Biopython code that builds the backbone (N, CA, C, O; Angstrom):
import numpy as np
from Bio.PDB.StructureBuilder import StructureBuilder

atoms = [
    (1, "UNK", "N", (123.748, 81.044, 41.042)),
    (1, "UNK", "CA", (123.311, 79.962, 40.313)),
    (1, "UNK", "C", (123.959, 78.969, 41.776)),
    (1, "UNK", "O", (125.021, 79.109, 42.383)),
    (2, "UNK", "N", (122.750, 77.901, 42.009)),
    (2, "UNK", "CA", (122.700, 76.675, 42.449)),
    (2, "UNK", "C", (122.897, 75.505, 42.028)),
    (2, "UNK", "O", (122.302, 74.968, 41.094)),
    (3, "UNK", "N", (124.114, 74.843, 42.988)),
    (3, "UNK", "CA", (124.351, 73.608, 42.035)),
    (3, "UNK", "C", (123.547, 72.224, 42.409)),
    (3, "UNK", "O", (123.773, 71.529, 43.400)),
    (4, "UNK", "N", (122.866, 72.054, 41.713)),
    (4, "UNK", "CA", (121.953, 70.344, 41.835)),
    (4, "UNK", "C", (122.465, 69.533, 41.754)),
    (4, "UNK", "O", (123.312, 69.280, 40.898)),
    (5, "UNK", "N", (122.057, 68.782, 42.745)),
    (5, "UNK", "CA", (122.255, 67.608, 43.009)),
    (5, "UNK", "C", (122.297, 66.193, 42.138)),
    (5, "UNK", "O", (121.654, 65.401, 42.826)),
    (6, "UNK", "N", (122.679, 65.626, 41.145)),
    (6, "UNK", "CA", (122.466, 65.257, 40.680)),
    (6, "UNK", "C", (123.174, 63.434, 40.816)),
    (6, "UNK", "O", (124.321, 63.346, 40.377)),
    (7, "UNK", "N", (122.644, 62.286, 41.293)),
    (7, "UNK", "CA", (123.462, 61.306, 41.338)),
    (7, "UNK", "C", (123.951, 60.148, 40.611)),
    (7, "UNK", "O", (122.988, 59.516, 40.178)),
    (8, "UNK", "N", (124.849, 59.717, 40.363)),
    (8, "UNK", "CA", (124.857, 58.911, 39.496)),
    (8, "UNK", "C", (124.528, 57.474, 39.996)),
    (8, "UNK", "O", (125.137, 56.969, 40.938)),
    (9, "UNK", "N", (123.389, 56.750, 39.218)),
    (9, "UNK", "CA", (122.600, 55.757, 39.579)),
    (9, "UNK", "C", (123.157, 54.446, 38.791)),
    (9, "UNK", "O", (123.153, 54.522, 37.562)),
    (10, "UNK", "N", (123.698, 53.095, 39.475)),
    (10, "UNK", "CA", (123.681, 52.306, 39.075)),
    (10, "UNK", "C", (123.281, 51.203, 39.257)),
    (10, "UNK", "O", (123.673, 50.637, 40.278)),
    (11, "UNK", "N", (122.142, 50.326, 38.133)),
    (11, "UNK", "CA", (121.951, 49.239, 38.465)),
    (11, "UNK", "C", (122.243, 48.035, 38.300)),
    (11, "UNK", "O", (122.129, 47.646, 37.137)),
    (12, "UNK", "N", (122.723, 46.986, 39.357)),
    (12, "UNK", "CA", (123.128, 45.759, 39.252)),
    (12, "UNK", "C", (122.361, 44.448, 39.212)),
    (12, "UNK", "O", (121.909, 44.213, 40.332)),
    (13, "UNK", "N", (122.128, 43.746, 38.547)),
    (13, "UNK", "CA", (121.752, 42.279, 38.333)),
    (13, "UNK", "C", (122.456, 41.712, 39.566)),
    (13, "UNK", "O", (123.674, 41.888, 39.564)),
    (14, "UNK", "N", (122.055, 41.206, 40.393)),
    (14, "UNK", "CA", (122.947, 39.983, 40.825)),
    (14, "UNK", "C", (122.964, 38.467, 39.913)),
    (14, "UNK", "O", (122.332, 38.255, 38.878)),
    (15, "UNK", "N", (123.966, 37.422, 40.698)),
    (15, "UNK", "CA", (123.695, 36.071, 40.403)),
    (15, "UNK", "C", (122.058, 35.998, 40.031)),
    (15, "UNK", "O", (121.611, 36.194, 38.900)),
    (16, "UNK", "N", (121.517, 35.781, 40.833)),
    (16, "UNK", "CA", (119.935, 35.416, 40.601)),
    (16, "UNK", "C", (118.584, 36.060, 39.843)),
    (16, "UNK", "O", (117.380, 35.807, 39.782)),
    (17, "UNK", "N", (119.783, 37.318, 39.153)),
    (17, "UNK", "CA", (118.750, 37.776, 38.296)),
    (17, "UNK", "C", (117.851, 38.897, 38.436)),
    (17, "UNK", "O", (117.112, 39.483, 37.645)),
    (18, "UNK", "N", (118.208, 39.077, 40.078)),
    (18, "UNK", "CA", (117.278, 40.544, 41.194)),
    (18, "UNK", "C", (118.260, 41.823, 40.833)),
    (18, "UNK", "O", (119.403, 42.008, 41.250)),
    (19, "UNK", "N", (117.601, 42.530, 40.068)),
    (19, "UNK", "CA", (117.958, 44.060, 40.098)),
    (19, "UNK", "C", (117.771, 44.679, 41.182)),
    (19, "UNK", "O", (116.647, 44.725, 41.682)),
    (20, "UNK", "N", (119.413, 45.588, 42.052)),
    (20, "UNK", "CA", (119.350, 46.152, 42.814)),
    (20, "UNK", "C", (119.958, 47.541, 42.510)),
    (20, "UNK", "O", (120.980, 47.592, 41.825)),
    (21, "UNK", "N", (119.269, 48.900, 43.076)),
    (21, "UNK", "CA", (119.971, 50.355, 42.296)),
    (21, "UNK", "C", (120.915, 50.653, 44.055)),
    (21, "UNK", "O", (120.729, 50.508, 45.263)),
    (22, "UNK", "N", (122.023, 51.174, 43.005)),
    (22, "UNK", "CA", (122.635, 51.670, 44.195)),
    (22, "UNK", "C", (123.171, 53.318, 43.487)),
    (22, "UNK", "O", (122.991, 53.729, 42.341)),
    (23, "UNK", "N", (123.566, 53.710, 44.150)),
    (23, "UNK", "CA", (124.052, 55.300, 43.758)),
    (23, "UNK", "C", (125.413, 55.263, 43.910)),
    (23, "UNK", "O", (125.767, 54.762, 44.978)),
    (24, "UNK", "N", (126.687, 55.802, 42.849)),
    (24, "UNK", "CA", (127.318, 55.694, 42.792)),
    (24, "UNK", "C", (128.305, 56.624, 43.634)),
    (24, "UNK", "O", (128.496, 57.657, 42.992)),
    (25, "UNK", "N", (128.962, 56.623, 44.781)),
    (25, "UNK", "CA", (129.437, 57.873, 45.464)),
    (25, "UNK", "C", (131.011, 57.965, 44.702)),
    (25, "UNK", "O", (131.341, 59.062, 44.251)),
    (26, "UNK", "N", (131.987, 56.764, 44.570)),
    (26, "UNK", "CA", (133.476, 57.372, 43.955)),
    (26, "UNK", "C", (133.771, 56.601, 43.087)),
    (26, "UNK", "O", (133.043, 55.611, 43.158)),
    (27, "UNK", "N", (134.412, 56.548, 42.362)),
    (27, "UNK", "CA", (135.176, 55.983, 41.711)),
    (27, "UNK", "C", (137.317, 55.844, 41.776)),
    (27, "UNK", "O", (138.067, 56.742, 41.394)),
    (28, "UNK", "N", (137.683, 54.738, 42.249)),
    (28, "UNK", "CA", (139.244, 54.488, 42.285)),
    (28, "UNK", "C", (139.712, 53.679, 41.406)),
    (28, "UNK", "O", (139.292, 52.530, 41.543)),
    (29, "UNK", "N", (140.744, 53.920, 40.172)),
    (29, "UNK", "CA", (142.116, 53.268, 39.508)),
    (29, "UNK", "C", (143.545, 53.291, 40.323)),
    (29, "UNK", "O", (144.333, 54.211, 40.541)),
    (30, "UNK", "N", (143.555, 51.674, 40.740)),
    (30, "UNK", "CA", (145.029, 52.042, 41.354)),
    (30, "UNK", "C", (145.505, 50.322, 40.184)),
    (30, "UNK", "O", (144.902, 49.756, 39.272)),
    (31, "UNK", "N", (146.640, 50.102, 40.781)),
    (31, "UNK", "CA", (147.367, 49.645, 40.087)),
    (31, "UNK", "C", (147.045, 47.927, 39.897)),
    (31, "UNK", "O", (147.434, 47.077, 39.096)),
    (32, "UNK", "N", (146.163, 47.922, 41.035)),
    (32, "UNK", "CA", (145.629, 46.827, 41.385)),
    (32, "UNK", "C", (144.601, 46.423, 39.978)),
    (32, "UNK", "O", (144.556, 45.410, 39.280)),
    (33, "UNK", "N", (143.888, 47.619, 39.946)),
    (33, "UNK", "CA", (142.289, 47.728, 39.018)),
    (33, "UNK", "C", (141.380, 48.546, 39.776)),
    (33, "UNK", "O", (141.419, 48.947, 40.940)),
    (34, "UNK", "N", (140.551, 48.700, 38.842)),
    (34, "UNK", "CA", (139.223, 49.754, 39.553)),
    (34, "UNK", "C", (138.398, 49.580, 40.035)),
    (34, "UNK", "O", (137.885, 48.742, 39.293)),
    (35, "UNK", "N", (137.708, 49.724, 40.854)),
    (35, "UNK", "CA", (136.391, 50.170, 41.992)),
    (35, "UNK", "C", (135.810, 51.144, 41.771)),
    (35, "UNK", "O", (136.067, 52.203, 41.197)),
    (36, "UNK", "N", (134.436, 50.451, 42.602)),
    (36, "UNK", "CA", (133.480, 51.107, 43.086)),
    (36, "UNK", "C", (133.270, 51.846, 44.665)),
    (36, "UNK", "O", (134.286, 51.736, 45.351)),
    (37, "UNK", "N", (132.372, 52.415, 45.192)),
    (37, "UNK", "CA", (131.531, 53.003, 46.036)),
    (37, "UNK", "C", (130.382, 53.052, 46.173)),
    (37, "UNK", "O", (130.029, 54.042, 45.533)),
    (38, "UNK", "N", (128.936, 52.275, 46.934)),
    (38, "UNK", "CA", (128.044, 52.220, 46.383)),
    (38, "UNK", "C", (127.431, 51.847, 47.578)),
    (38, "UNK", "O", (127.725, 51.070, 48.486)),
    (39, "UNK", "N", (126.051, 52.967, 47.232)),
    (39, "UNK", "CA", (125.504, 53.488, 48.419)),
    (39, "UNK", "C", (123.704, 52.820, 47.914)),
    (39, "UNK", "O", (123.028, 53.642, 47.296)),
    (40, "UNK", "N", (122.995, 51.328, 48.207)),
    (40, "UNK", "CA", (122.036, 51.467, 48.158)),
    (40, "UNK", "C", (120.829, 52.284, 47.590)),
    (40, "UNK", "O", (121.316, 53.222, 48.221)),
    (41, "UNK", "N", (120.023, 52.678, 47.162)),
    (41, "UNK", "CA", (118.918, 53.425, 46.687)),
    (41, "UNK", "C", (117.948, 52.236, 46.963)),
    (41, "UNK", "O", (118.095, 51.105, 46.501)),
    (42, "UNK", "N", (116.705, 52.741, 47.968)),
    (42, "UNK", "CA", (115.500, 52.763, 47.876)),
    (42, "UNK", "C", (114.376, 52.738, 47.853)),
    (42, "UNK", "O", (113.896, 53.203, 48.887)),
    (43, "UNK", "N", (113.341, 52.254, 46.824)),
    (43, "UNK", "CA", (112.211, 53.588, 46.551)),
    (43, "UNK", "C", (110.823, 53.477, 47.661)),
    (43, "UNK", "O", (109.900, 54.279, 47.802)),
    (44, "UNK", "N", (111.108, 52.017, 48.445)),
    (44, "UNK", "CA", (110.347, 52.725, 50.163)),
    (44, "UNK", "C", (111.205, 53.529, 50.467)),
    (44, "UNK", "O", (112.277, 53.779, 49.916)),
    (45, "UNK", "N", (110.645, 54.033, 51.537)),
    (45, "UNK", "CA", (111.211, 54.814, 52.473)),
    (45, "UNK", "C", (111.835, 54.025, 53.680)),
    (45, "UNK", "O", (112.926, 54.086, 54.247)),
    (46, "UNK", "N", (110.899, 53.389, 53.819)),
    (46, "UNK", "CA", (110.566, 51.994, 54.983)),
    (46, "UNK", "C", (112.040, 51.288, 55.176)),
    (46, "UNK", "O", (112.687, 51.097, 56.206)),
    (47, "UNK", "N", (112.355, 50.944, 53.690)),
    (47, "UNK", "CA", (113.588, 49.945, 53.522)),
    (47, "UNK", "C", (114.863, 50.965, 53.934)),
    (47, "UNK", "O", (115.634, 50.649, 54.841)),
    (48, "UNK", "N", (115.037, 52.475, 53.025)),
    (48, "UNK", "CA", (115.643, 53.009, 53.371)),
    (48, "UNK", "C", (115.969, 52.804, 54.712)),
    (48, "UNK", "O", (117.111, 52.375, 54.873)),
    (49, "UNK", "N", (114.803, 53.118, 56.496)),
    (49, "UNK", "CA", (115.448, 53.251, 57.238)),
    (49, "UNK", "C", (116.021, 52.679, 57.867)),
    (49, "UNK", "O", (116.685, 53.033, 58.841)),
    (50, "UNK", "N", (115.739, 50.806, 57.038)),
    (50, "UNK", "CA", (116.155, 49.787, 57.915)),
    (50, "UNK", "C", (117.121, 49.502, 57.416)),
    (50, "UNK", "O", (117.569, 48.397, 57.724)),
    (51, "UNK", "N", (118.039, 50.496, 56.240)),
    (51, "UNK", "CA", (119.576, 49.834, 55.855)),
    (51, "UNK", "C", (120.539, 50.480, 56.899)),
    (51, "UNK", "O", (120.355, 51.323, 57.777)),
    (52, "UNK", "N", (121.442, 49.899, 56.556)),
    (52, "UNK", "CA", (122.837, 49.304, 57.767)),
    (52, "UNK", "C", (123.450, 50.543, 57.320)),
    (52, "UNK", "O", (124.476, 50.796, 57.952)),
    (53, "UNK", "N", (123.118, 51.468, 56.351)),
    (53, "UNK", "CA", (124.445, 53.267, 55.581)),
    (53, "UNK", "C", (125.646, 52.888, 55.378)),
    (53, "UNK", "O", (126.534, 53.733, 55.271)),
    (54, "UNK", "N", (126.109, 50.566, 55.216)),
    (54, "UNK", "CA", (127.389, 50.912, 54.641)),
    (54, "UNK", "C", (127.592, 51.066, 53.136)),
    (54, "UNK", "O", (126.916, 50.829, 52.136)),
    (55, "UNK", "N", (128.445, 51.413, 53.315)),
    (55, "UNK", "CA", (128.935, 51.433, 51.655)),
    (55, "UNK", "C", (129.519, 49.903, 50.595)),
    (55, "UNK", "O", (130.545, 49.224, 50.610)),
    (56, "UNK", "N", (128.862, 49.890, 50.168)),
    (56, "UNK", "CA", (129.580, 48.967, 49.376)),
    (56, "UNK", "C", (130.594, 49.195, 48.533)),
    (56, "UNK", "O", (130.577, 50.091, 47.689)),
    (57, "UNK", "N", (131.598, 48.341, 48.727)),
    (57, "UNK", "CA", (132.758, 48.630, 47.549)),
    (57, "UNK", "C", (133.607, 47.476, 46.775)),
    (57, "UNK", "O", (134.609, 46.890, 47.186)),
    (58, "UNK", "N", (132.741, 47.276, 45.211)),
    (58, "UNK", "CA", (133.483, 46.040, 44.630)),
    (58, "UNK", "C", (134.057, 46.785, 43.022)),
    (58, "UNK", "O", (133.941, 47.829, 42.381)),
    (59, "UNK", "N", (134.560, 45.770, 42.964)),
    (59, "UNK", "CA", (135.797, 45.774, 41.977)),
    (59, "UNK", "C", (135.260, 45.642, 40.250)),
    (59, "UNK", "O", (134.575, 44.646, 40.018)),
    (60, "UNK", "N", (135.466, 46.335, 39.378)),
    (60, "UNK", "CA", (135.474, 46.192, 38.190)),
    (60, "UNK", "C", (135.831, 45.923, 37.152)),
    (60, "UNK", "O", (136.755, 46.546, 36.629)),
    (61, "UNK", "N", (135.377, 45.189, 36.708)),
    (61, "UNK", "CA", (136.476, 44.302, 35.423)),
    (61, "UNK", "C", (135.009, 43.836, 34.036)),
    (61, "UNK", "O", (133.804, 43.641, 34.191)),
    (62, "UNK", "N", (135.886, 43.816, 32.797)),
    (62, "UNK", "CA", (135.101, 44.347, 31.164)),
    (62, "UNK", "C", (135.354, 42.651, 30.895)),
    (62, "UNK", "O", (136.414, 42.036, 31.011)),
    (63, "UNK", "N", (134.487, 42.316, 30.639)),
    (63, "UNK", "CA", (134.342, 40.895, 29.281)),
    (63, "UNK", "C", (133.922, 41.112, 28.782)),
    (63, "UNK", "O", (132.768, 41.513, 28.937)),
    (64, "UNK", "N", (134.805, 40.981, 27.306)),
    (64, "UNK", "CA", (133.786, 40.974, 26.008)),
    (64, "UNK", "C", (132.312, 41.992, 25.775)),
    (64, "UNK", "O", (131.125, 42.098, 25.463)),
    (65, "UNK", "N", (133.632, 42.609, 26.250)),
    (65, "UNK", "CA", (132.033, 44.402, 26.243)),
    (65, "UNK", "C", (131.739, 44.853, 27.299)),
    (65, "UNK", "O", (131.180, 45.948, 27.255)),
    (66, "UNK", "N", (131.881, 44.481, 28.119)),
    (66, "UNK", "CA", (130.206, 44.417, 28.845)),
    (66, "UNK", "C", (131.270, 44.271, 30.342)),
    (66, "UNK", "O", (132.189, 43.514, 30.654)),
    (67, "UNK", "N", (130.485, 45.574, 31.097)),
    (67, "UNK", "CA", (131.341, 45.940, 32.708)),
    (67, "UNK", "C", (130.863, 45.003, 33.664)),
    (67, "UNK", "O", (129.654, 44.778, 33.710)),
    (68, "UNK", "N", (131.828, 44.295, 34.608)),
    (68, "UNK", "CA", (130.925, 43.077, 35.700)),
    (68, "UNK", "C", (131.341, 44.210, 37.158)),
    (68, "UNK", "O", (132.130, 45.153, 37.197)),
    (69, "UNK", "N", (130.617, 43.746, 38.024)),
    (69, "UNK", "CA", (130.649, 44.295, 39.320)),
    (69, "UNK", "C", (131.249, 43.161, 40.320)),
    (69, "UNK", "O", (130.438, 42.250, 40.482)),
    (70, "UNK", "N", (132.238, 43.022, 40.897)),
    (70, "UNK", "CA", (132.987, 41.857, 41.668)),
    (70, "UNK", "C", (133.254, 42.238, 43.551)),
    (70, "UNK", "O", (133.752, 43.194, 44.145)),
    (71, "UNK", "N", (132.599, 40.877, 44.014)),
    (71, "UNK", "CA", (133.242, 41.531, 45.263)),
    (71, "UNK", "C", (134.482, 40.937, 45.541)),
    (71, "UNK", "O", (134.922, 39.855, 45.154)),
    (72, "UNK", "N", (135.038, 41.877, 46.340)),
    (72, "UNK", "CA", (136.680, 41.814, 46.859)),
    (72, "UNK", "C", (137.172, 40.825, 47.527)),
    (72, "UNK", "O", (137.555, 40.887, 48.696)),
    (73, "UNK", "N", (137.187, 39.757, 46.739)),
    (73, "UNK", "CA", (137.561, 38.308, 47.364)),
    (73, "UNK", "C", (138.975, 38.438, 48.795)),
    (73, "UNK", "O", (138.938, 37.950, 49.925)),
    (74, "UNK", "N", (140.011, 39.224, 48.183)),
    (74, "UNK", "CA", (141.503, 39.057, 49.147)),
    (74, "UNK", "C", (141.373, 39.919, 49.956)),
    (74, "UNK", "O", (141.327, 41.041, 49.452)),
    (75, "UNK", "N", (141.257, 39.864, 51.460)),
    (75, "UNK", "CA", (141.027, 40.859, 52.720)),
    (75, "UNK", "C", (142.187, 42.087, 52.594)),
    (75, "UNK", "O", (141.799, 43.203, 52.938)),
    (76, "UNK", "N", (143.393, 41.975, 52.188)),
    (76, "UNK", "CA", (144.416, 43.115, 52.197)),
    (76, "UNK", "C", (143.606, 43.695, 51.238)),
    (76, "UNK", "O", (142.785, 44.550, 51.572)),
    (77, "UNK", "N", (143.813, 43.105, 49.330)),
    (77, "UNK", "CA", (143.214, 44.346, 49.187)),
    (77, "UNK", "C", (141.830, 44.875, 49.334)),
    (77, "UNK", "O", (141.837, 46.033, 48.915)),
    (78, "UNK", "N", (141.129, 44.670, 49.579)),
    (78, "UNK", "CA", (139.658, 44.832, 50.533)),
    (78, "UNK", "C", (139.888, 46.453, 51.484)),
    (78, "UNK", "O", (139.619, 47.650, 51.380)),
    (79, "UNK", "N", (140.636, 45.388, 52.506)),
    (79, "UNK", "CA", (141.510, 47.162, 53.910)),
    (79, "UNK", "C", (141.882, 47.956, 52.923)),
    (79, "UNK", "O", (141.177, 48.965, 52.905)),
    (80, "UNK", "N", (142.867, 47.932, 51.906)),
    (80, "UNK", "CA", (143.496, 49.103, 51.408)),
    (80, "UNK", "C", (142.079, 49.752, 50.217)),
    (80, "UNK", "O", (141.474, 50.794, 50.469)),
    (81, "UNK", "N", (141.946, 49.361, 49.655)),
    (81, "UNK", "CA", (140.884, 49.775, 49.100)),
    (81, "UNK", "C", (139.915, 50.367, 49.705)),
    (81, "UNK", "O", (139.589, 51.478, 49.288)),
    (82, "UNK", "N", (139.314, 49.874, 50.666)),
    (82, "UNK", "CA", (138.327, 50.714, 51.395)),
    (82, "UNK", "C", (138.862, 51.611, 52.283)),
    (82, "UNK", "O", (137.970, 52.323, 52.745)),
    (83, "UNK", "N", (140.313, 51.959, 52.858)),
    (83, "UNK", "CA", (140.829, 52.970, 53.652)),
    (83, "UNK", "C", (140.814, 53.706, 52.533)),
    (83, "UNK", "O", (140.412, 54.850, 52.744)),
    (84, "UNK", "N", (141.285, 53.329, 50.713)),
    (84, "UNK", "CA", (141.294, 55.061, 50.069)),
    (84, "UNK", "C", (139.964, 55.465, 50.290)),
    (84, "UNK", "O", (139.804, 56.238, 51.235)),
    (85, "UNK", "N", (138.909, 55.108, 49.604)),
    (85, "UNK", "CA", (137.707, 55.083, 49.649)),
    (85, "UNK", "C", (136.938, 56.281, 51.158)),
    (85, "UNK", "O", (136.065, 57.141, 51.047)),
    (86, "UNK", "N", (137.690, 55.852, 52.393)),
    (86, "UNK", "CA", (136.928, 56.606, 53.367)),
    (86, "UNK", "C", (137.960, 57.351, 53.178)),
    (86, "UNK", "O", (137.607, 58.100, 52.267)),
    (87, "UNK", "N", (138.786, 57.558, 53.406)),
    (87, "UNK", "CA", (139.974, 59.035, 53.072)),
    (87, "UNK", "C", (139.080, 59.992, 51.940)),
    (87, "UNK", "O", (138.733, 61.140, 52.220)),
    (88, "UNK", "N", (138.885, 59.584, 51.120)),
    (88, "UNK", "CA", (137.963, 60.053, 49.506)),
    (88, "UNK", "C", (137.026, 61.194, 50.455)),
    (88, "UNK", "O", (136.970, 62.389, 50.742)),
    (89, "UNK", "N", (136.177, 59.537, 50.767)),
    (89, "UNK", "CA", (135.099, 59.867, 51.330)),
    (89, "UNK", "C", (134.381, 60.782, 52.552)),
    (89, "UNK", "O", (133.245, 61.241, 52.672)),
    (90, "UNK", "N", (135.580, 60.825, 53.398)),
    (90, "UNK", "CA", (135.274, 61.494, 54.905)),
    (90, "UNK", "C", (134.767, 62.725, 55.041)),
    (90, "UNK", "O", (134.292, 63.033, 56.134)),
    (91, "UNK", "N", (134.769, 63.605, 54.026)),
    (91, "UNK", "CA", (133.788, 64.661, 53.625)),
    (91, "UNK", "C", (132.395, 65.140, 53.890)),
    (91, "UNK", "O", (131.920, 66.134, 54.438)),
    (92, "UNK", "N", (131.711, 63.632, 53.059)),
    (92, "UNK", "CA", (130.800, 63.177, 53.079)),
    (92, "UNK", "C", (130.122, 63.066, 53.820)),
    (92, "UNK", "O", (128.943, 63.302, 53.554)),
    (93, "UNK", "N", (130.536, 62.605, 55.285)),
    (93, "UNK", "CA", (130.064, 61.929, 56.643)),
    (93, "UNK", "C", (130.884, 63.049, 57.869)),
    (93, "UNK", "O", (130.754, 62.887, 59.082)),
    (94, "UNK", "N", (131.435, 63.787, 57.453)),
    (94, "UNK", "CA", (131.845, 64.763, 58.434)),
    (94, "UNK", "C", (130.825, 65.326, 59.492)),
    (94, "UNK", "O", (130.982, 65.446, 60.707)),
    (95, "UNK", "N", (129.715, 65.644, 58.693)),
    (95, "UNK", "CA", (128.604, 66.162, 60.047)),
    (95, "UNK", "C", (127.971, 64.644, 60.516)),
    (95, "UNK", "O", (128.490, 64.453, 61.616)),
    (96, "UNK", "N", (127.359, 63.827, 60.298)),
    (96, "UNK", "CA", (127.700, 62.416, 61.348)),
    (96, "UNK", "C", (128.697, 62.507, 62.104)),
    (96, "UNK", "O", (128.484, 62.230, 63.284)),
    (97, "UNK", "N", (129.160, 62.641, 61.975)),
    (97, "UNK", "CA", (130.498, 62.317, 63.183)),
    (97, "UNK", "C", (130.345, 63.587, 64.451)),
    (97, "UNK", "O", (130.738, 63.638, 65.616)),
    (98, "UNK", "N", (129.449, 64.699, 63.427)),
    (98, "UNK", "CA", (129.572, 65.775, 64.976)),
    (98, "UNK", "C", (128.549, 65.602, 65.252)),
    (98, "UNK", "O", (128.220, 65.626, 66.438)),
    (99, "UNK", "N", (127.739, 65.383, 64.344)),
    (99, "UNK", "CA", (125.789, 65.126, 65.693)),
    (99, "UNK", "C", (126.905, 64.051, 66.431)),
    (99, "UNK", "O", (127.624, 64.509, 67.319)),
    (100, "UNK", "N", (126.999, 62.962, 66.135)),
    (100, "UNK", "CA", (127.572, 61.935, 67.494)),
    (100, "UNK", "C", (127.908, 62.371, 68.119)),
    (100, "UNK", "O", (127.467, 61.839, 69.137)),
    (101, "UNK", "N", (128.939, 63.679, 68.561)),
    (101, "UNK", "CA", (129.793, 64.167, 69.371)),
    (101, "UNK", "C", (128.949, 64.619, 70.624)),
    (101, "UNK", "O", (129.264, 64.542, 71.812)),
    (102, "UNK", "N", (127.779, 65.118, 70.045)),
    (102, "UNK", "CA", (127.341, 66.383, 70.684)),
    (102, "UNK", "C", (125.606, 65.710, 71.724)),
    (102, "UNK", "O", (124.944, 66.502, 72.396)),
]
sb = StructureBuilder()
sb.init_structure("model")
sb.init_model(0)
sb.init_chain("A")
sb.init_seg("    ")
for serial, (resi, resn, name, xyz) in enumerate(atoms, 1):
    if name == "N":
        sb.init_residue(resn, " ", resi, " ")
    sb.init_atom(name, np.array(xyz, "f"), 0.0, 1.0, " ", f" {name:<3s}", serial, name[0])
structure = sb.get_structure()
């Protein structure tokens, strides 16, 4: 039996009303809060090639039954959460590191 890849796709509307599509790579819940690691998804392959490939880390909050994603303002909190995601997602990027060494 083969495993099919079925990504979790998230639609985020920014403050200006523009919709952005992301693949949710991982979630973390700590004493400080809940967080998600997202990777932008593009319809146009040219946009995908132009993207830096950086993972976007956002804080999850809920208000009146609605879920909101926001930037992590505190640098120490961002670094802590970023390091946690980096450790958890290292396996996804192992191939890229091997290719760079060759």
